[in-house]
C-alpha positions as a printed NumPy array, in Angstrom:
array([[  6.609, -47.497, -15.362],
       [  6.236, -45.092, -12.206],
       [  4.166, -43.189, -14.434],
       [  1.825, -45.812, -15.395],
       [  1.323, -46.939, -11.947],
       [  0.569, -42.85 , -10.588],
       [ -1.628, -42.571, -13.555],
       [ -3.689, -45.534, -12.734],
       [ -4.054, -44.36 ,  -9.254],
       [ -4.734, -40.52 ,  -9.829],
       [ -7.654, -42.608, -12.224],
       [ -8.248, -45.397,  -9.308],
       [ -8.758, -42.762,  -7.219],
       [-10.861, -41.242,  -8.848],
       [-13.489, -43.991, -10.301],
       [-13.789, -44.959,  -6.233],
       [-17.141, -43.042,  -6.772],
       [-18.296, -44.105,  -9.703],
       [-17.475, -47.928,  -9.672],
       [-19.3  , -47.919,  -6.585],
       [-21.89 , -50.461,  -6.952],
       [-25.116, -49.799,  -4.071],
       [-25.202, -45.497,  -4.152],
       [-27.354, -45.838,  -7.763],
       [-29.252, -48.159,  -6.333],
       [-30.754, -46.826,  -3.159],
       [-33.213, -44.907,  -5.589],
       [-35.035, -48.407,  -5.85 ],
       [-37.312, -50.638,  -3.333],
       [-35.748, -52.433,  -1.358],
       [-37.082, -55.794,  -3.558],
       [-34.637, -54.491,  -6.636],
       [-31.952, -53.049,  -4.882],
       [-30.121, -56.738,  -5.553],
       [-30.985, -56.649,  -9.02 ],
       [-29.918, -53.546,  -9.656],
       [-27.065, -54.   ,  -8.017],
       [-25.672, -56.488, -10.461],
       [-27.018, -54.761, -13.36 ],
       [-24.874, -51.811, -12.116],
       [-21.853, -54.14 , -11.437],
       [-22.431, -55.683, -15.247],
       [-22.128, -52.382, -16.519],
       [-18.957, -51.282, -14.813],
       [-17.475, -54.458, -15.978],
       [-19.121, -53.595, -19.757],
       [-17.197, -50.468, -19.7  ],
       [-13.929, -51.826, -17.93 ],
       [-12.002, -51.744, -21.606],
       [-12.889, -48.586, -22.554],
       [-12.364, -47.197, -19.482],
       [ -8.662, -48.895, -19.05 ],
       [ -7.835, -47.53 , -22.806],
       [ -8.779, -44.107, -21.41 ],
       [ -6.393, -44.084, -18.944],
       [ -3.635, -45.404, -21.071],
       [ -4.262, -42.575, -24.308],
       [ -3.832, -39.964, -20.958],
       [ -0.786, -41.206, -19.759],
       [  0.505, -41.46 , -23.365],
       [ -0.417, -37.879, -24.193],
       [  0.799, -36.431, -20.915],
       [  4.482, -38.937, -21.781],
       [  4.608, -36.814, -24.697],
       [  3.854, -33.752, -23.089],
       [  0.919, -33.186, -24.823],
       [ -1.142, -32.133, -21.849],
       [  0.186, -30.87 , -18.36 ],
       [ -1.082, -32.123, -15.186],
       [ -4.021, -29.917, -14.793],
       [ -5.442, -30.696, -18.429],
       [ -4.965, -34.777, -17.357],
       [ -6.756, -34.12 , -13.987],
       [ -9.055, -32.123, -15.468],
       [ -9.802, -34.307, -18.613],
       [-10.239, -37.5  , -16.428],
       [-12.363, -35.736, -14.057],
       [-15.21 , -34.744, -17.172],
       [-14.629, -38.635, -18.721],
       [-15.439, -39.63 , -15.076],
       [-18.578, -37.676, -15.147],
       [-19.54 , -38.441, -18.299],
       [-18.669, -41.93 , -18.018],
       [-20.951, -42.493, -15.206],
       [-24.157, -40.267, -16.939],
       [-24.195, -42.896, -19.695],
       [-23.686, -45.877, -17.216],
       [-26.265, -44.069, -15.104],
       [-28.945, -44.235, -18.145],
       [-28.101, -47.91 , -19.198],
       [-29.01 , -48.73 , -15.663],
       [-32.077, -46.908, -15.66 ],
       [-33.118, -48.519, -18.974],
       [-32.387, -52.041, -17.799],
       [-34.054, -51.425, -14.389],
       [-37.321, -50.053, -16.145],
       [-37.257, -53.79 , -17.755],
       [-37.267, -55.495, -14.483]])
């Protein structure tokens, strides 16, 4: 159970910037920033289950000795970057419709 908590702390700390609602919306006009923030929060909620599953899969692989701490962190960072880029692309698409 301690390993699970540690994994979520590490993953959660890494996600703090990926899940922030305001920065991706700063580039839009003030009048559209509220809409953007709402869409961004929705995108984060939509991706929540897959993000949680990734974390659980990582923890399982780590506990089974299939990856070490360094690999775990590297894979987490790559996942965070990739999933954030996908959410940003979806945000751009949804904002274009507004």
